[in-house]
N, C-alpha and C positions, 0 to 999 in steps of 0.2 A: 686592125685585119678583117676582111669580111668573113661571116661564118657561112655564107651561102656561095654556091658557084654554079655554073651553067653545066646542064650534065651532057650537052652536046659538044660546047668547045672548051670546056674548061676555066672559062674566065670568072674571076672573083668580083668585076665589076657588076654587081647586080644590086636591085633594090625591091622593097616588097611591093606586091602588085597594090596593095590596098593603099599605097601612097602615090599611084601613076593615076593622076587624075583623068586622064584621057583612056583609060583601059576599063572595061566592064567586067567586072570579077563576080563569078557566081559560084557559091559555096553550095555541095548538094549534102543534105543532112536528111536522115531517116525518121527526123521528127514529124509530129502531125502539122498537116496545113493549118491555116486559119478557119477556112470553111469545114474542116474534120473536126475541130475544136468546136466550134459553133453548133455543129451537128450533135456530138457526143453530150455537151453540157446544156444546151438549150431546147433538143428535140428527144435525143434518146433515153436520157436518165431521167428520174423524175426530180423535185425539188430536192435539193441537197442541204437543206436547212439542218443543221444540227448533226450531219454527217461528215465522216472523215474520208478524205480521199487519199491514195497512196498510188504515186507513179513509179513504177519499178524501172529503174535504169533511165533517170530523167535527163541526161545528158546536157542539152543546152537550155533546159527547162520549160519548153513551149507547152507541154501540158499543164504545169503547174500554173504557168501565167493564164492560160485558157481557164482553168479551173477557177482562178482569183476573179478574172473580169467577167465569165459567162456563167457563173453559179453562186451559191450562196452558202457554199460550204465554209465552215469555221476553221479546219484545220485541214492545211494541204499539206502532204510531205512527199518529197523528192528522196528516193535512194539512189545514189551514183557511186559508182567505184573508182571512177576517173577523177584524180584530184585537180586537174585543171579545169575540167567541166564543173565540178563543185565548187570551185574559185569564182569561175564566172557566174553561175548562178547566183552565188552568195553576193555578187558585187550588185548585180541587178537589184537583187532582192533588199539591201542596204539602199542603193542610189535612188529606187522610187518607194521607199517605206512601206514595203508589203510584208515585213515580218511578224505583223501582229496576225497572219493567217497562213503564211509560208513558211516552211522549214525546210532545209535541205541536210542529209545525213551523207556523210562520204565514207561509204563503207561497202562491203559485199551484202547483198540482201540476204544470203543463206547466215548472216551473223545478227539479222534484224528480224527475228520471228514473232517478236510480241507485236511489231507494226503489221504483219501479214494477217496476224490473228485478230487485232483490233479494228482494222480498216473496215468500212462499209463498202466503200468503191475500189477497186484495184485496177489500174491500167498497166496493160501490159503491150506496148506499141513498138513493134519491131524490136522486142527487147535484146533476144539472145542471137537470132538468125546471123546477123551481120558480124557479130563481135566475140562470138563465144566456140571455142572448139565442141566438136560434136559430143566428146564424150563428158565435158564440163556441161553442155546443154543437158545431158541426161540427168546429170547429178542435180543440178538446179530443179530442173523439172519435177523430179522426184522429191525434193525438198519442199517445193511450193505445193505439189499435192498433199504432203502430209501435213502442213502446217495451216492452209486455208481450209478450215473445216466449220467455221461460223455459218450456220444455216441462214441464207437470205443475203450473204456476202455477194456483191454484183462484180463480176469480172468484164473488163471491155478490153477486147484484146484485137491486135493486128500483126499478123493474119489470124484466122479462126484457130480455135485449138487443135481441131482435127488436122490442120494442115501444120501446125508447128509441131505436132507429136507424130505425125503419121509416118516419117521416115527415121525416127528416133526408136531405140529399143528401151522404151520405158515401163511397158507393161500397164501404163495408165489407163484405166476405163473411163472415159472421159464421161460417159452418160450415167455411171455409178456415183460420179463426183459433182457434176452440176448438169442443169437443163439450159437448152439454150432459150433467149429471150427472143421472141418474134420482132422484127423492126420493119415489117413491111409497110405498114401506115405511115409511121415516123420518116422513113425514107422517103416515099413519096412527098410528104408534105415539106421535106428539108430541100428536095430537088426542086420543087415548085417555086419556095420562097426564096432560096439561095443562087439558083441556077435558072429559073424562068421556064423550066419544062419538068416534065414528069420523068424523064430519063435523058439526062443531058450527057454528052459525050465528056465533057469536062468535069463531070461528078466525080470524087474520089471517095464518095460516101460507103457504097456498097461492100467495100472491103473490111468495114469495121462490123466486129461481131461483138454481142453481149451473152453473158451467162450468169446463173444464179448458182450460187451453192446449195444443194440437197440438204 
């Protein structure tokens, strides 16, 4: 018995799109693009030798793999609450033997304060806006603010902290917590080398922001 049915006609004679060789399927994800990952790890961030990278809400693992291939970080950690995504990431890590540098933890980030406190680079890429109710976003952001206190920790965010927090009642004073890191020169260089011009319409790099904990 088929577990799928057509929502228009009710037919149970269906098959997964992925097995239809004549159909092109596009899966939309809020993960970072390849050019964004190159920009983050090869242009925006300094050399990550000896530094720990933490991706909050690692989803399909794109940021983890980007950190693995585009940086020298010896320890790259993803925290993801969705068990299916964790299994998928673990499968990739084991299949391609990435486990000596990559680790995925399947849990709520609010239960992993030690990683937030210890990480040198923390990635927050579209992490809550599309997946978490507003009241939960407020709770998580307050926890993050109270937990990430190590001076010099770098936050890489999409969108900006100002935008993420602007519509939430968190009472977080961004500028008493972090200072923005200017990226104008890095952005210009990356656009020239990755897109062939100073300001390409195809560029998706300007939405990436960086901050350093005070």
